[in-house]
Structure formats: structure tokens, C-alpha cells
Chimera marker file (.cmm) of the C-alpha trace (Angstrom):
<marker_set name="trace">
<marker id="1" x="-10.194" y="19.068" z="21.899" r="1" g="1" b="0" radius="0.5"/>
<marker id="2" x="-12.856" y="16.175" z="22.712" r="1" g="1" b="0" radius="0.5"/>
<marker id="3" x="-14.904" y="18.216" z="19.862" r="1" g="1" b="0" radius="0.5"/>
<marker id="4" x="-12.725" y="17.919" z="17.363" r="1" g="1" b="0" radius="0.5"/>
<marker id="5" x="-11.971" y="14.516" z="18.075" r="1" g="1" b="0" radius="0.5"/>
<marker id="6" x="-15.555" y="13.692" z="18.027" r="1" g="1" b="0" radius="0.5"/>
<marker id="7" x="-16.038" y="15.542" z="14.559" r="1" g="1" b="0" radius="0.5"/>
<marker id="8" x="-13.014" y="13.419" z="13.167" r="1" g="1" b="0" radius="0.5"/>
<marker id="9" x="-14.604" y="10.582" z="14.455" r="1" g="1" b="0" radius="0.5"/>
<marker id="10" x="-18.140" y="11.689" z="12.995" r="1" g="1" b="0" radius="0.5"/>
<marker id="11" x="-16.324" y="12.824" z="9.454" r="1" g="1" b="0" radius="0.5"/>
<marker id="12" x="-14.323" y="9.437" z="9.397" r="1" g="1" b="0" radius="0.5"/>
<marker id="13" x="-17.949" y="7.302" z="9.997" r="1" g="1" b="0" radius="0.5"/>
<marker id="14" x="-19.478" y="9.176" z="7.279" r="1" g="1" b="0" radius="0.5"/>
<marker id="15" x="-16.554" y="8.595" z="4.614" r="1" g="1" b="0" radius="0.5"/>
<marker id="16" x="-16.629" y="5.175" z="5.484" r="1" g="1" b="0" radius="0.5"/>
<marker id="17" x="-20.354" y="4.704" z="5.190" r="1" g="1" b="0" radius="0.5"/>
<marker id="18" x="-20.038" y="7.160" z="1.509" r="1" g="1" b="0" radius="0.5"/>
<marker id="19" x="-16.969" y="4.186" z="0.681" r="1" g="1" b="0" radius="0.5"/>
<marker id="20" x="-19.110" y="1.505" z="1.492" r="1" g="1" b="0" radius="0.5"/>
<marker id="21" x="-22.759" y="2.421" z="-0.289" r="1" g="1" b="0" radius="0.5"/>
<marker id="22" x="-20.422" y="3.316" z="-3.548" r="1" g="1" b="0" radius="0.5"/>
<marker id="23" x="-19.049" y="-0.260" z="-3.883" r="1" g="1" b="0" radius="0.5"/>
<marker id="24" x="-21.806" y="-1.753" z="-2.520" r="1" g="1" b="0" radius="0.5"/>
<marker id="25" x="-23.834" y="-0.222" z="-5.526" r="1" g="1" b="0" radius="0.5"/>
<marker id="26" x="-20.881" y="-1.166" z="-7.888" r="1" g="1" b="0" radius="0.5"/>
<marker id="27" x="-21.333" y="-4.392" z="-6.905" r="1" g="1" b="0" radius="0.5"/>
<marker id="28" x="-24.950" y="-4.762" z="-7.223" r="1" g="1" b="0" radius="0.5"/>
<marker id="29" x="-24.608" y="-3.096" z="-10.535" r="1" g="1" b="0" radius="0.5"/>
<marker id="30" x="-22.152" y="-5.690" z="-11.454" r="1" g="1" b="0" radius="0.5"/>
<marker id="31" x="-24.276" y="-8.178" z="-10.218" r="1" g="1" b="0" radius="0.5"/>
<marker id="32" x="-27.519" y="-6.907" z="-12.117" r="1" g="1" b="0" radius="0.5"/>
<marker id="33" x="-25.222" y="-6.679" z="-15.507" r="1" g="1" b="0" radius="0.5"/>
<marker id="34" x="-24.159" y="-10.199" z="-14.787" r="1" g="1" b="0" radius="0.5"/>
<marker id="35" x="-27.731" y="-11.863" z="-14.474" r="1" g="1" b="0" radius="0.5"/>
<marker id="36" x="-29.143" y="-9.770" z="-17.547" r="1" g="1" b="0" radius="0.5"/>
<marker id="37" x="-25.674" y="-11.022" z="-19.519" r="1" g="1" b="0" radius="0.5"/>
<marker id="38" x="-26.721" y="-14.754" z="-18.553" r="1" g="1" b="0" radius="0.5"/>
<marker id="39" x="-30.178" y="-14.327" z="-19.087" r="1" g="1" b="0" radius="0.5"/>
<link id1="1" id2="2" r="1" g="1" b="0" radius="0.2"/>
<link id1="2" id2="3" r="1" g="1" b="0" radius="0.2"/>
<link id1="3" id2="4" r="1" g="1" b="0" radius="0.2"/>
<link id1="4" id2="5" r="1" g="1" b="0" radius="0.2"/>
<link id1="5" id2="6" r="1" g="1" b="0" radius="0.2"/>
<link id1="6" id2="7" r="1" g="1" b="0" radius="0.2"/>
<link id1="7" id2="8" r="1" g="1" b="0" radius="0.2"/>
<link id1="8" id2="9" r="1" g="1" b="0" radius="0.2"/>
<link id1="9" id2="10" r="1" g="1" b="0" radius="0.2"/>
<link id1="10" id2="11" r="1" g="1" b="0" radius="0.2"/>
<link id1="11" id2="12" r="1" g="1" b="0" radius="0.2"/>
<link id1="12" id2="13" r="1" g="1" b="0" radius="0.2"/>
<link id1="13" id2="14" r="1" g="1" b="0" radius="0.2"/>
<link id1="14" id2="15" r="1" g="1" b="0" radius="0.2"/>
<link id1="15" id2="16" r="1" g="1" b="0" radius="0.2"/>
<link id1="16" id2="17" r="1" g="1" b="0" radius="0.2"/>
<link id1="17" id2="18" r="1" g="1" b="0" radius="0.2"/>
<link id1="18" id2="19" r="1" g="1" b="0" radius="0.2"/>
<link id1="19" id2="20" r="1" g="1" b="0" radius="0.2"/>
<link id1="20" id2="21" r="1" g="1" b="0" radius="0.2"/>
<link id1="21" id2="22" r="1" g="1" b="0" radius="0.2"/>
<link id1="22" id2="23" r="1" g="1" b="0" radius="0.2"/>
<link id1="23" id2="24" r="1" g="1" b="0" radius="0.2"/>
<link id1="24" id2="25" r="1" g="1" b="0" radius="0.2"/>
<link id1="25" id2="26" r="1" g="1" b="0" radius="0.2"/>
<link id1="26" id2="27" r="1" g="1" b="0" radius="0.2"/>
<link id1="27" id2="28" r="1" g="1" b="0" radius="0.2"/>
<link id1="28" id2="29" r="1" g="1" b="0" radius="0.2"/>
<link id1="29" id2="30" r="1" g="1" b="0" radius="0.2"/>
<link id1="30" id2="31" r="1" g="1" b="0" radius="0.2"/>
<link id1="31" id2="32" r="1" g="1" b="0" radius="0.2"/>
<link id1="32" id2="33" r="1" g="1" b="0" radius="0.2"/>
<link id1="33" id2="34" r="1" g="1" b="0" radius="0.2"/>
<link id1="34" id2="35" r="1" g="1" b="0" radius="0.2"/>
<link id1="35" id2="36" r="1" g="1" b="0" radius="0.2"/>
<link id1="36" id2="37" r="1" g="1" b="0" radius="0.2"/>
<link id1="37" id2="38" r="1" g="1" b="0" radius="0.2"/>
<link id1="38" id2="39" r="1" g="1" b="0" radius="0.2"/>
</marker_set>
């Protein structure tokens, strides 16, 4: 049971990191686009 709980925890963290990275990339791309548009 502890192993299953640990696995779930690790998977949850990985999912959170993946979502965070995706959002960061989207934000970065939007920021870059805005910058280019302004210039």
C-alpha cells in the first residue's frame, strides 16, 4: 500500500510539473510574441 501511495505521489508530482512547464512555455511564447509585436 505504501508503494502504491508513493507511486501515486510521484505521478501526481510529474503531472503537476508537466502542466507547469506547458503553462510556462505558453506564457513565454505569448510574451515573446507581444515583445516582437511591440518592436
